[in-house]
C-alpha positions, 0 to 999 in steps of 0.5 A: 269503474276506471280510475285516474291512473288507468285514464292517464296511462291510456291518454298518454299512450295515444297522445305520445304517439305519432301525431295525426290530424283531422283533415275535412275533405269538404273544407279543406281545413286541418284541425290542430291542437292549439293548447299542448304540446309534448314537453320533450321532443319525440326521440325516434320515429317518423316525427323525431324531434317533434313535439306536436300532439295531433288533433286526432290523438286528443279525439281519439284518447277522449273517445277511448276514454269514453268507450271504457267508461261505457264498458265499465258502467254498463252493469250500473245503467249510468246514462249517457250524460253521466258517462260523458260527464265522467269522461269529461272529469277523467280527461281533464284530470289525466291532461292535469296529471300529464302536465305535473308529470312533465309529459305535456305542457301549454304551448309557451306562446299561449303562456306568454300571451297570458302574462300581464306587464305591471307598471 
């Protein structure tokens, strides 16, 4: 069984890497991650200074976590629904842990939009 520490490390490794977006050839649309960004800009490489998290990075992190869960649960004959539910739960917890550890954050524009003015 995969634990939250392992899940968090896996997600962190993937989302802090080179940001890669998902491009739809048919529609020409580029997917993006509207909610999260890295807390600190990348220090080096092709995307030095960037905080962006690629949509493919998020998808890959989730899918790798799902594959690890399938691999660890095959002996207990867990159903696909069980594996998907566990993946969603662990991915959500991993993202929360990465926020607490100040690796990722909600984009400031989204946080500002949620403020309510009290008169």
